[in-house]
C-alpha positions in Angstrom: 8.9 27.8 -46.4 11.2 24.8 -47.0 11.9 22.2 -44.4 15.1 20.1 -44.5 15.7 17.0 -42.3 19.4 16.3 -41.6 20.1 13.3 -39.3 18.0 14.0 -36.2 18.2 17.8 -36.5 15.3 19.7 -38.0 16.1 22.9 -39.9 14.0 25.4 -41.8 15.1 27.9 -44.3 13.7 31.4 -43.8 11.0 32.4 -46.3 12.7 33.8 -49.3 16.1 32.2 -48.4 19.2 34.0 -47.5 19.1 33.5 -43.7 22.5 32.8 -42.3 23.1 29.4 -40.7 22.8 29.1 -37.0 26.0 30.1 -35.2 28.2 27.6 -33.6 28.7 29.8 -30.5 25.7 30.2 -28.2 24.3 33.7 -27.7 24.6 35.6 -24.5 22.0 34.7 -21.9 19.0 37.1 -21.7 19.6 40.1 -19.5 16.9 40.5 -16.9 15.1 37.2 -17.5 13.3 35.6 -20.4 11.4 37.7 -22.9 7.6 37.4 -22.3 7.0 37.9 -26.0 8.0 34.3 -26.5 6.1 31.3 -25.2 8.7 28.6 -24.9 7.6 25.0 -24.3 10.3 22.5 -23.5 10.6 19.7 -20.9 13.2 20.6 -18.4 13.8 17.0 -17.2 14.8 14.1 -19.4 15.6 10.7 -17.8 18.5 8.4 -18.7 17.2 5.0 -19.7 17.7 1.7 -18.0 16.3 -1.9 -18.3 12.9 -0.7 -17.2 12.5 2.9 -18.4 13.3 3.9 -21.9 15.7 6.9 -22.2 14.2 10.2 -23.0 16.9 10.9 -25.5 15.5 13.8 -27.5 14.6 17.3 -26.4 11.5 18.7 -28.1 10.7 22.4 -28.6 7.5 24.4 -29.4 7.8 28.1 -29.4 5.3 30.8 -30.2 6.3 34.4 -30.8 4.1 37.4 -30.2 6.2 39.5 -32.5 7.2 39.0 -36.1 10.1 36.5 -36.3 11.6 34.9 -39.3 13.5 32.1 -37.6 14.5 30.7 -34.2 17.6 28.8 -33.2 18.4 26.8 -30.2 21.7 25.8 -28.4 21.7 22.8 -26.1 24.6 22.3 -23.6 26.9 24.7 -25.3 26.7 22.9 -28.7 26.3 24.4 -32.1 23.0 26.0 -32.8 20.1 24.2 -34.4 17.4 26.0 -36.5 13.8 25.1 -35.7 11.1 24.5 -38.3 8.2 26.9 -38.7 4.6 25.6 -38.9 2.7 27.9 -41.1 -0.6 26.6 -39.7 0.0 27.0 -36.0 2.7 29.6 -36.2 4.9 27.6 -33.9 8.6 27.0 -34.3 9.3 23.3 -33.5 12.1 20.8 -33.5 13.9 18.0 -31.7 17.5 17.7 -30.7 19.2 14.4 -29.7 20.5 14.4 -26.1 21.2 10.7 -25.6 24.9 11.2 -25.1 24.4 13.8 -22.3 25.3 12.4 -18.9 23.7 13.3 -15.6 23.8 17.0 -15.0 22.1 20.3 -15.6 22.7 22.0 -18.9 21.8 25.4 -20.4 19.4 25.7 -23.3 19.4 29.1 -25.1 17.0 30.4 -27.7 17.6 33.3 -30.1 15.6 34.8 -33.0 16.8 36.1 -36.3 20.5 35.6 -35.5 20.4 37.8 -32.4 23.6 37.6 -30.3 21.5 37.7 -27.1 19.1 35.0 -26.3 15.4 35.7 -25.7 15.1 32.8 -23.3 17.3 30.4 -21.3 16.0 27.2 -19.7 17.7 24.4 -17.7 17.8 20.8 -19.0 18.2 18.3 -16.3 19.5 14.8 -17.2 18.7 12.3 -14.4 18.3 8.7 -13.6 14.8 7.7 -12.7 13.2 8.1 -9.2 11.0 5.1 -8.9 7.8 5.5 -6.9 6.3 2.1 -5.8 2.7 2.3 -4.6 1.8 -0.9 -2.7 -1.2 -2.5 -1.0 -1.2 -5.2 1.7 -4.2 -7.6 1.6 -4.2 -8.3 5.4 -7.7 -9.7 5.3 -9.5 -12.3 3.1 -11.8 -9.7 1.6 -10.3 -6.2 1.2 -13.8 -4.7 1.0 -15.6 -3.4 -2.0 -15.1 0.2 -0.9 -11.4 -0.3 -0.9 -11.4 -1.7 -4.4 -13.6 1.2 -5.6 -11.2 3.7 -4.1 -8.3 2.1 -6.0 -10.3 2.3 -9.2 -10.8 6.0 -8.5 -7.0 6.4 -7.9 -6.2 4.9 -11.3 -8.8 7.2 -12.9 -7.2 10.3 -11.2 -3.6 9.3 -11.8 -3.5 7.5 -15.2 0.2 6.6 -15.2 0.0 5.1 -11.6 1.1 1.5 -11.1 0.2 -0.5 -8.0 1.9 -3.6 -6.6 -1.0 -5.5 -5.0 0.3 -7.8 -2.2 -2.6 -10.3 -2.4 -3.3 -12.7 0.4 -3.8 -16.4 -0.6 -6.1 -16.7 2.4 -8.8 -15.0 0.3 -9.2 -18.4 -1.3 -9.0 -20.6 1.9 -11.3 -18.6 4.2 -14.6 -20.4 4.7 -16.3 -17.0 5.3 -15.5 -15.9 1.7 -17.9 -17.4 -0.8 -16.5 -18.9 -4.1 -18.4 -16.2 -6.0 -16.8 -13.4 -4.0 -13.4 -15.0 -4.3 -13.8 -15.1 -8.1 -14.9 -11.4 -8.1 -11.8 -10.4 -6.1 -9.5 -12.5 -8.5 -11.2 -10.9 -11.5 -10.7 -7.4 -10.1 -7.0 -7.7 -9.4 -6.4 -9.4 -12.8 -8.2 -6.5 -14.4 -5.8 -4.0 -12.6 -2.9 -5.9 -13.9 -4.1 -6.2 -17.5 -5.5 -2.6 -17.7 -3.0 -0.6 -15.7 0.1 -2.6 -15.7 -0.2 -3.3 -11.9 1.5 -6.3 -10.3 -0.1 -9.2 -8.5 2.4 -10.0 -5.7 2.1 -12.1 -2.5 1.4 -11.0 1.1 1.2 -13.5 3.9 -0.2 -13.2 7.4 -0.2 -16.9 8.6 -4.0 -17.2 9.0 -4.7 -20.7 10.3 -7.1 -21.6 7.6 -4.4 -21.0 5.0 -1.6 -22.7 7.0 -3.7 -25.7 7.6 -4.8 -25.8 4.0 -1.1 -26.1 3.2 -0.8 -29.2 5.4 1.0 -27.5 8.3 0.1 -27.1 12.0 -0.8 -23.5 12.7 1.5 -21.6 15.1 -0.5 -19.5 17.6 2.0 -18.5 20.3 4.3 -15.9 18.5 1.9 -13.0 18.1 3.2 -9.5 17.5 0.2 -8.0 19.2 -1.3 -10.3 21.8 0.8 -11.5 24.8 -1.3 -14.7 25.1 -1.1 -15.6 21.5 -3.5 -15.5 18.6 -5.6 -18.6 17.7 -6.5 -17.1 14.3 -2.9 -17.0 13.2 -3.3 -13.5 11.8 -0.8 -11.6 14.0 1.7 -14.5 14.2 5.2 -13.6 12.9 6.0 -14.9 9.5 9.5 -15.7 10.8 7.9 -18.3 13.2 7.7 -20.7 10.3 11.4 -21.0 9.6 12.8 -21.7 6.2 11.4 -25.2 5.4 7.8 -24.7 6.5 7.7 -21.2 5.0 8.8 -22.6 1.7 5.8 -25.0 1.9 3.5 -22.0 2.5 5.0 -20.2 -0.5 4.6 -23.2 -2.8 1.0 -23.5 -1.7 0.4 -19.8 -2.3 1.8 -20.3 -5.8 -0.6 -23.1 -6.5 -3.5 -21.1 -5.2 -2.6 -18.1 -7.3 -2.1 -20.2 -10.4 -5.4 -22.0 -9.9 -7.3 -18.7 -9.8 -5.6 -17.2 -12.9 -3.4 -14.8 -11.0 -0.1 -16.3 -12.2 2.9 -17.2 -10.1 3.8 -14.3 -7.8 7.5 -13.3 -7.8 7.6 -10.6 -5.2 6.6 -10.5 -1.5 6.0 -8.6 1.7 5.6 -10.3 5.0 2.7 -9.6 7.3 3.8 -7.2 10.0 7.1 -6.9 8.0 8.2 -9.9 10.1 10.4 -11.6 7.5 13.7 -13.2 8.7 16.8 -14.3 6.9 15.2 -17.8 6.8 12.2 -16.2 5.1 14.5 -14.6 2.5 16.2 -17.9 1.8 12.8 -19.6 1.3 11.7 -16.9 -1.0 14.8 -17.1 -3.2 14.5 -20.9 -3.3 10.9 -20.8 -4.6 11.4 -18.3 -7.4 10.8 -14.9 -5.7 13.0 -12.2 -7.2 12.3 -9.3 -4.8 10.9 -8.5 -1.3 9.9 -5.3 0.5 9.6 -6.4 4.1 12.5 -4.3 5.4 10.7 -1.5 7.2 11.4 2.1 8.1 10.4 1.0 11.6 10.5 4.4 13.2 7.4 5.4 11.2 5.2 2.8 13.0 5.7 4.4 16.5 2.0 4.0 17.0 2.7 0.4 17.9 5.2 1.1 20.6 2.5 1.1 23.2 -0.2 -0.5 21.1 -1.7 -4.0 21.6 -1.1 -5.9 24.7 2.5 -6.8 24.0 4.2 -4.1 22.0 6.0 -6.9 20.2 5.4 -5.6 16.6 7.3 -2.4 17.5 10.1 -4.2 19.3 10.5 -6.9 16.6 10.8 -4.4 13.8 13.0 -2.0 15.7 15.4 -4.9 16.4 15.4 -6.7 13.1 15.3 -3.7 10.8 17.5 -1.4 12.9 19.5 0.1 10.0 16.5 0.8 7.8 15.3 4.4 7.6 14.0 7.2 5.3 16.9 6.9 2.8 17.3 3.1 2.7 17.7 1.8 -0.9 17.6 -1.6 -2.6 20.2 -4.2 -1.7 20.9 -7.9 -2.0 20.9 -9.4 1.5 23.8 -11.5 2.9 23.1 -15.2 3.0 22.9 -15.1 6.8 22.0 -11.5 7.6 18.7 -9.9 6.4 20.2 -6.4 6.7 23.8 -7.2 5.7 25.2 -6.8 2.2 28.5 -8.7 2.3 29.1 -11.6 0.0 27.7 -14.2 -0.4 24.3 -12.7 -1.1 20.9 -14.1 -1.8 19.7 -13.9 -5.4 16.7 -11.8 -4.3 16.5 -8.0 -4.2 15.4 -6.3 -1.0 13.6 -3.0 -1.7 13.1 -1.3 1.7 9.6 0.0 2.6 11.2 3.4 3.3 7.9 5.3 3.1 6.0 2.9 5.4 2.2 2.9 4.9 -0.4 5.6 5.0 -1.9 4.1 8.1 1.1 5.4 10.0 2.5 8.5 8.1 0.9 11.8 7.2 1.2 13.5 3.8 3.8 15.8 5.2 5.8 12.8 6.5 5.6 11.0 3.2 6.7 14.2 1.3 9.6 14.6 3.7 10.8 11.0 3.0 10.3 11.6 -0.7 12.5 14.6 -0.5 15.1 12.9 1.7 15.8 10.6 -1.2 15.7 13.3 -3.9 16.0 17.0 -3.1 13.6 17.8 -6.0 16.3 19.9 -7.6 19.5 17.9 -8.3 19.5 15.2 -11.1 20.0 11.7 -9.7 23.4 10.1 -10.3 21.8 6.6 -10.0 18.2 5.3 -9.8 16.5 5.5 -6.4 13.2 4.1 -4.9 10.5 5.5 -2.8 8.1 2.9 -1.5 4.8 3.6 0.2 1.4 1.9 0.5 -1.8 1.2 2.4 -4.1 -1.6 3.5 -7.1 -2.0 1.2 -9.4 -2.9 4.0 -12.7 -1.6 5.5 -10.6 1.0 7.4 -9.2 2.4 4.1 -11.6 5.4 4.4 -11.3 9.0 3.6 -8.4 9.7 6.0 -6.0 7.2 4.4 -7.3 7.8 0.9 -6.6 11.6 1.2 -3.1 10.8 2.4 -2.4 8.6 -0.6 -3.9 11.3 -2.9 -1.7 13.8 -1.2 1.6 12.0 -1.8 0.5 11.1 -5.4 -0.3 14.8 -6.0 3.2 15.6 -5.0 4.7 12.9 -7.2 2.7 14.1 -10.2 4.5 17.5 -10.0 7.7 15.7 -10.8 6.7 13.1 -13.4 9.2 12.1 -16.1 6.4 11.5 -18.5 5.5 15.2 -18.4 9.1 16.5 -18.4 8.7 17.9 -14.9 11.1 15.6 -13.0 12.6 12.1 -12.8 9.6 10.3 -11.1 8.5 7.0 -12.7 5.8 4.8 -11.3 6.9 1.2 -11.2 6.1 -2.2 -9.7 8.3 -4.2 -7.4 8.9 -7.0 -9.9 10.6 -4.5 -12.2 13.3 -3.5 -9.7 15.7 -6.4 -10.1 16.2 -5.3 -13.7 17.2 -1.8 -12.5 19.3 -2.9 -9.5 21.1 -5.9 -11.0 22.9 -8.3 -8.6 
């Protein structure tokens, strides 16, 4: 057996020589389905690269024949045939074909043995842009709880390619109820997630009074999204209550806290209760934040319509994020309108929280939103995002954990890394490179 490498094509001459070259014209498709005597292994999805995801620009083959075969040829997208190499040790016919110049679409791949004019197998090749899945966590409370951290460790063990954007609360480090030792443990844990799994350490703010006062501001207590008579803790107060100037002060203070504890400067954000306003956006852009995900698919938190004593969380989100729904995709907000896209725009990407959070949506609802953005069949003509998450708090028990596992199990069936689809796990800070202004 003699193997010859020409460019990026792999050929093998049949034992004893004399085999004709692969034909230029593809064979006829197999009649009645693929021949079960051949075990054909080929990824049926290959993503087109961008600034975040390298292009999967080769198509690899591994074929085992149950009958005696001298050689196997393959035709990709109607192009001239390519002969695969034969591995005398494993018995497999293998090879790679470059496909980097193939645009979005579905192409035929045909296989034939020993110059047969009818293929023994036909498979589709789907060329698609990535479908980015962003898993997020909101640290609403100073200590997310050890069981919530342990559950996230288990998620990473179960889904090795998963990346999580952790929206960490700076109030972890200003709460007098959290000891310095525990604060250090929490910081070390999230740093380990970043360094081990490629997770992101981002910023989440509920304007807890101990954090606001630590920043040198007076705590606002009369604009609660939950309590009609206000909230003296600051927890349920709207982020938008602080306006542009004071919120920029809170952001700079959070940056200082993160840096002091080794977390690095955060560059992406989600507002507590999703209550970011255009003033919030301008403050974020002015302090070095490149992306936000506060724009909420508000219809998915219908539990809040009659919850609490005021119902304000529901009303506020319904009013301020009115156009945001299942299929909302990243955009650059207008300078004066958080949901507008007309120029001039803010130099900060808004990535809508179109999947909401596991607290409010079932597995079936998350799968439906996933499918609303990609039908699980057609290659994507441009990158898309699916954002979902959970609160890593004491209430993150079996119910929410099983919901998250359910949507991740669904995503795993379509991973680009395994050639099953265009799904790529990503972090929020990567998205501005994909969706350039």
